[in-house]
DODREN-922919 format. One record per atom (N, C-alpha, C): residue in three letters; residue number from 1; x, y, z. Coordinates in steps of 0.2 Angstrom, whole numbers, plus 2048, in hexadecimal, padded with zeros to 3 digits. Layout:
ala NUM X Y Z
...
END
This chain:
met 1 D52 120 D13
met 1 D55 11C D0D
met 1 D54 120 D07
leu 2 D5A 120 D03
leu 2 D59 123 CFC
leu 2 D5A 11D CF7
ser 3 D55 11D CF3
ser 3 D55 118 CEE
ser 3 D54 11B CE7
val 4 D59 119 CE2
val 4 D59 11B CDC
val 4 D59 115 CD7
glu 5 D54 115 CD2
glu 5 D53 111 CCD
glu 5 D52 115 CC7
ala 6 D57 114 CC2
ala 6 D56 118 CBC
ala 6 D59 114 CB5
arg 7 D55 116 CB0
arg 7 D57 113 CA9
arg 7 D57 11A CA5
ala 8 D5D 11B CA2
ala 8 D5D 121 C9E
ala 8 D63 120 C99
thr 9 D62 124 C94
thr 9 D68 125 C8F
thr 9 D6B 12C C8F
val 10 D71 12C C91
val 10 D74 133 C91
val 10 D7A 133 C8C
gly 11 D79 136 C86
gly 11 D7F 135 C81
gly 11 D7F 12E C7F
ala 12 D86 12B C80
ala 12 D87 124 C7E
ala 12 D86 120 C84
leu 13 D84 122 C8A
leu 13 D83 11F C90
leu 13 D7C 11C C90
arg 14 D7C 115 C92
arg 14 D75 112 C93
arg 14 D75 110 C9A
leu 15 D72 115 C9E
leu 15 D71 114 CA6
leu 15 D6C 10F CA8
asp 16 D6D 10A CAC
asp 16 D68 106 CAE
asp 16 D6B 104 CB5
val 17 D68 107 CBA
val 17 D6B 107 CC1
val 17 D65 106 CC6
ala 18 D67 103 CCC
ala 18 D63 103 CD2
ala 18 D67 103 CD8
val 19 D67 108 CDC
val 19 D6B 109 CE2
val 19 D67 10B CE8
ala 20 D68 109 CEE
ala 20 D65 10B CF4
ala 20 D6A 10C CF9
val 21 D69 111 CFD
val 21 D6E 113 D03
val 21 D69 115 D09
asp 22 D6B 111 D0F
asp 22 D67 113 D15
asp 22 D6A 119 D18
pro 23 D66 11C D1C
pro 23 D68 122 D20
pro 23 D6E 121 D24
gly 24 D73 126 D24
gly 24 D79 125 D27
gly 24 D7E 121 D24
glu 25 D7C 11D D1E
glu 25 D81 119 D1B
glu 25 D85 11D D16
cys 26 D8B 11B D15
cys 26 D8F 11F D10
cys 26 D90 11A D0A
leu 27 D8E 11D D04
leu 27 D8E 119 CFE
leu 27 D93 11D CF9
ala 28 D97 119 CF5
ala 28 D9C 11B CF0
ala 28 D9A 118 CEA
leu 29 D99 11D CE5
leu 29 D98 11A CDE
leu 29 D9F 11A CDA
ala 30 DA1 115 CD8
ala 30 DA7 114 CD5
ala 30 DA7 111 CCE
gly 31 DAB 113 CCA
gly 31 DAB 110 CC3
gly 31 DAF 115 CBF
pro 32 DB1 112 CB9
pro 32 DB5 116 CB4
pro 32 DB1 11C CB2
ser 33 DB5 121 CAF
ser 33 DB2 127 CAC
ser 33 DAC 125 CA7
gly 34 DA6 128 CA7
gly 34 DA1 127 CA2
gly 34 D9D 121 CA4
ala 35 D9E 11E CAA
ala 35 D9A 118 CAC
ala 35 D93 11A CAF
gly 36 D92 121 CB0
gly 36 D8B 123 CB2
gly 36 D8A 125 CBA
lys 37 D90 126 CBD
lys 37 D90 127 CC4
lys 37 D8C 12E CC5
thr 38 D8E 133 CC1
thr 38 D8B 13A CC2
thr 38 D84 13A CC0
ser 39 D82 136 CBB
ser 39 D7B 135 CB9
ser 39 D77 133 CBE
val 40 D79 12E CC2
val 40 D75 12B CC8
val 40 D74 131 CCD
leu 41 D79 135 CCE
leu 41 D78 13A CD3
leu 41 D74 13F CD0
arg 42 D74 141 CCA
arg 42 D70 146 CC7
arg 42 D68 144 CC7
val 43 D67 13D CC6
val 43 D60 13A CC6
val 43 D5E 13B CCD
ala 44 D62 13A CD2
ala 44 D60 13A CD9
ala 44 D5E 142 CDB
ala 45 D62 146 CD9
ala 45 D61 14D CDA
ala 45 D5C 151 CD6
gly 46 D59 14D CD1
gly 46 D54 150 CCD
gly 46 D57 154 CC7
leu 47 D5D 153 CC5
leu 47 D60 157 CC0
leu 47 D60 153 CBA
leu 48 D5E 14D CBA
leu 48 D5E 149 CB4
leu 48 D58 145 CB4
arg 49 D53 145 CAF
arg 49 D4D 141 CAF
arg 49 D4E 13B CAB
pro 50 D4E 135 CAE
pro 50 D4F 12F CAA
pro 50 D49 12D CA6
ala 51 D4A 129 CA1
ala 51 D44 127 C9D
ala 51 D3F 123 CA2
gln 52 D42 11F CA6
gln 52 D3F 11B CAB
gln 52 D42 11C CB2
gly 53 D3F 11D CB7
gly 53 D42 11E CBE
gly 53 D3E 11E CC4
leu 54 D41 11D CC9
leu 54 D3D 11E CD0
leu 54 D43 120 CD5
val 55 D41 126 CD8
val 55 D46 128 CDD
val 55 D42 12A CE3
glu 56 D44 126 CE9
glu 56 D40 127 CEF
glu 56 D45 129 CF5
ala 57 D43 12E CF9
ala 57 D48 130 CFE
ala 57 D44 130 D05
asn 58 D46 12C D0A
asn 58 D42 12C D10
asn 58 D3B 12C D10
gly 59 D38 127 D0B
gly 59 D31 126 D0B
gly 59 D2E 12B D06
glu 60 D31 130 D03
glu 60 D2E 135 CFF
glu 60 D30 133 CF8
thr 61 D2B 133 CF3
thr 61 D2D 132 CEC
thr 61 D2F 138 CE9
trp 62 D35 139 CE6
trp 62 D37 13E CE2
trp 62 D36 13E CDB
leu 63 D37 137 CD8
leu 63 D36 136 CD1
leu 63 D32 12F CD1
asp 64 D2D 12F CCD
asp 64 D2A 129 CCB
asp 64 D28 12A CC3
thr 65 D2C 128 CBF
thr 65 D2A 129 CB8
thr 65 D23 126 CB6
glu 66 D22 120 CB8
glu 66 D1C 11C CB7
glu 66 D16 120 CBA
gly 67 D17 122 CC0
gly 67 D11 126 CC4
gly 67 D10 12D CC2
gly 68 D15 130 CBE
gly 68 D14 137 CBC
gly 68 D17 13C CC2
ile 69 D1B 139 CC7
ile 69 D1D 13E CCC
ile 69 D24 140 CCA
glu 70 D25 147 CCB
glu 70 D2C 149 CCA
glu 70 D2D 150 CCE
val 71 D30 14F CD4
val 71 D31 154 CD9
val 71 D37 158 CD6
pro 72 D36 15F CD5
pro 72 D3C 163 CD2
pro 72 D42 162 CD7
ala 73 D48 163 CD4
ala 73 D4E 163 CD7
ala 73 D4E 168 CDD
glu 74 D4C 16E CDC
glu 74 D4C 173 CE2
glu 74 D47 171 CE8
arg 75 D43 16C CE7
arg 75 D3E 16A CEC
arg 75 D41 163 CF0
arg 76 D46 160 CED
arg 76 D49 15A CF0
arg 76 D4E 15C CF5
arg 77 D4E 159 CFB
arg 77 D52 15B D00
arg 77 D59 156 CFF
cys 78 D5C 159 CFA
cys 78 D62 155 CF8
cys 78 D68 159 CF6
gly 79 D6E 158 CF9
gly 79 D74 15C CF7
gly 79 D77 159 CF1
tyr 80 D7A 15D CED
tyr 80 D7D 15A CE7
tyr 80 D84 15F CE6
val 81 D89 15C CE6
val 81 D90 160 CE5
val 81 D92 15E CDE
phe 82 D93 163 CDA
phe 82 D95 163 CD3
phe 82 D9C 161 CD2
gln 83 D9E 15E CCD
gln 83 DA5 15C CCC
gln 83 DAA 161 CCC
asp 84 DA8 168 CCB
asp 84 DAD 16D CCB
asp 84 DAF 16F CD2
tyr 85 DAD 16B CD7
tyr 85 DAF 16B CDE
tyr 85 DAB 171 CE2
ala 86 DAA 177 CE0
ala 86 DA7 17C CE3
ala 86 DA9 17D CEA
leu 87 DB0 17C CEB
leu 87 DB2 17D CF2
leu 87 DB5 184 CF3
phe 88 DB6 186 CF9
phe 88 DB9 18D CFA
phe 88 DC0 18C CFC
pro 89 DC5 18E CF7
pro 89 DCC 18D CF8
pro 89 DCF 190 CFE
his 90 DCC 195 D01
his 90 DCF 198 D07
his 90 DCD 195 D0D
leu 91 DC8 190 D0D
leu 91 DC6 18C D13
leu 91 DCA 186 D13
thr 92 DCA 183 D19
thr 92 DCD 17C D1B
thr 92 DC8 177 D18
ala 93 DCA 171 D18
ala 93 DC6 16B D16
ala 93 DC0 16B D1B
trp 94 DC1 16B D22
trp 94 DBB 16B D26
trp 94 DB7 171 D25
gln 95 DB9 177 D24
gln 95 DB5 17D D23
gln 95 DB1 17C D1D
asn 96 DB4 17A D18
asn 96 DB0 178 D12
asn 96 DAA 174 D13
val 97 DAB 16E D16
val 97 DA6 169 D18
val 97 DA1 16C D1D
ala 98 DA3 170 D21
ala 98 D9E 173 D26
ala 98 D9B 179 D24
tyr 99 D9C 17C D1E
tyr 99 D99 182 D1C
tyr 99 D91 182 D1C
pro 100 D8E 17D D1A
pro 100 D87 17D D1B
pro 100 D84 17D D22
leu 101 D88 17B D27
leu 101 D86 17B D2E
leu 101 D87 181 D31
arg 102 D87 187 D2E
arg 102 D88 18D D31
arg 102 D84 18F D37
arg 103 D7E 18C D37
arg 103 D79 18D D3D
arg 103 D7B 18A D43
leu 104 D80 186 D43
leu 104 D83 182 D49
leu 104 D89 186 D4C
gly 105 D8A 185 D52
gly 105 D90 188 D55
gly 105 D97 185 D52
arg 106 D9C 189 D52
arg 106 DA2 187 D4F
arg 106 DA5 180 D51
arg 107 DA5 17F D58
arg 107 DA7 178 D5A
arg 107 DA3 172 D57
glu 108 D9C 173 D57
glu 108 D98 16E D54
glu 108 D99 16D D4D
arg 109 D9A 173 D49
arg 109 D9B 172 D42
arg 109 DA2 16F D41
arg 110 DA7 170 D44
arg 110 DAD 16D D43
arg 110 DAD 166 D45
ala 111 DAA 164 D4A
ala 111 DA9 15D D4C
ala 111 DA5 159 D47
arg 112 DA0 15B D44
arg 112 D9C 158 D3F
arg 112 DA0 157 D39
ala 113 DA4 15D D37
ala 113 DA7 15D D31
ala 113 DAD 158 D31
val 114 DB1 158 D36
val 114 DB7 154 D37
val 114 DB4 14C D37
gly 115 DAE 14B D3A
gly 115 DAB 144 D3A
gly 115 DAA 142 D33
leu 116 DA7 146 D2F
leu 116 DA6 144 D28
leu 116 DAC 143 D24
leu 117 DB1 147 D25
leu 117 DB8 146 D22
leu 117 DBB 140 D24
glu 118 DBA 13E D2B
glu 118 DBD 138 D2D
glu 118 DB9 132 D2A
arg 119 DB3 132 D29
arg 119 DAF 12D D25
arg 119 DB2 12C D1E
leu 120 DB4 131 D1B
leu 120 DB7 131 D14
leu 120 DBE 130 D14
gly 121 DC1 12E D1A
gly 121 DC8 12D D1B
gly 121 DCD 133 D1A
leu 122 DCA 139 D1B
leu 122 DCE 13F D1B
leu 122 DCE 143 D21
gly 123 DCD 140 D27
gly 123 DCD 144 D2D
gly 123 DD3 147 D2F
glu 124 DD9 144 D2D
glu 124 DDF 147 D2E
glu 124 DE1 14D D2A
arg 125 DDD 14E D25
arg 125 DDE 154 D21
arg 125 DD8 15A D22
ala 126 DD5 15A D28
ala 126 DD0 15E D2A
ala 126 DD2 166 D29
asp 127 DD8 167 D2B
asp 127 DDB 16E D2B
asp 127 DDF 170 D25
ala 128 DDF 16B D20
ala 128 DE2 16C D1A
ala 128 DDF 171 D15
arg 129 DE2 174 D11
arg 129 DDF 179 D0C
arg 129 DE0 176 D05
arg 130 DE6 176 D02
arg 130 DE7 176 CFB
arg 130 DE9 16F CF8
arg 131 DEC 16B CFC
arg 131 DEF 164 CFA
arg 131 DEA 15F CF9
leu 132 DE4 160 CFB
leu 132 DDF 15A CFB
leu 132 DDE 157 CF4
asn 133 DDD 15B CEF
asn 133 DDC 159 CE8
asn 133 DE2 154 CE6
his 134 DE8 155 CE8
his 134 DEE 151 CE6
his 134 DED 14A CEA
glu 135 DEB 14B CF0
glu 135 DEA 145 CF4
glu 135 DE4 140 CF1
ile 136 DDF 143 CEF
ile 136 DDA 13F CEC
ile 136 DDC 13B CE6
thr 137 DE0 13F CE1
thr 137 DE3 13B CDB
thr 137 DE7 136 CDE
ala 138 DEC 137 CE3
ala 138 DF0 132 CE5
ala 138 DED 12C CE8
arg 139 DE7 12D CEB
arg 139 DE3 127 CED
arg 139 DE0 124 CE8
gly 140 DE0 126 CE2
gly 140 DDD 122 CDC
gly 140 DD6 124 CDB
leu 141 DD3 129 CDE
leu 141 DCC 12A CDD
leu 141 DCC 12E CD6
ser 142 DC6 12E CD3
ser 142 DC5 130 CCD
ser 142 DC6 138 CCC
gln 143 DCA 13A CC7
gln 143 DCB 141 CC7
gln 143 DC5 145 CC5
gly 144 DC0 142 CC3
gly 144 DB9 145 CC1
gly 144 DB5 145 CC7
ala 145 DB6 142 CCC
ala 145 DB2 142 CD2
ala 145 DB4 148 CD7
pro 146 DAF 14B CDA
pro 146 DB0 150 CDF
pro 146 DB4 14E CE5
pro 147 DB8 152 CE8
pro 147 DBC 150 CED
pro 147 DB8 14E CF3
pro 148 DBA 149 CF7
pro 148 DB6 147 CFD
pro 148 DB4 14C D01
arg 149 DB7 152 D02
arg 149 DB5 157 D06
arg 149 DAF 15A D03
ser 150 DAE 15B CFC
ser 150 DA8 15D CF9
ser 150 DA3 158 CFA
arg 151 DA4 152 CF9
arg 151 D9F 14D CFA
arg 151 D9C 14D D01
ala 152 DA0 14E D06
ala 152 D9E 14E D0D
ala 152 D9A 154 D0E
arg 153 D9B 15A D0B
arg 153 D97 160 D0B
arg 153 D90 15F D09
ala 154 D8F 15A D04
ala 154 D88 159 D01
ala 154 D84 155 D06
END
């Protein structure tokens, strides 16, 4: 389980959040621009230290501001995809998602990547290259949010 509790002030934003997600569960953070979605992810990844907070992952405490615990971002086993997408334009959607799985055989990489894309409602676009950003906007997802294929890669 990943559990994030945080209170922080980031510019004009006053963040006060508690969220938990079980292993294998897919969680979407939704809200208007400036609501704090990225800040929650940054707290979990160790890129933003809240004034008060507790972050636990699979029984390991990554942050406990009251207890003086703060595991650095590079020591957290946490993937984070920045909003600039960081995708390879020459690769298909499934190849971008499968990129971190290079140690596996091609068939297994493809099967896992397509499965993740299907969980995000994009399985039919596994072999697509360029049009995905347009589809995301057409589906009404935030233009500031990373495309589902980059979230799947995380």
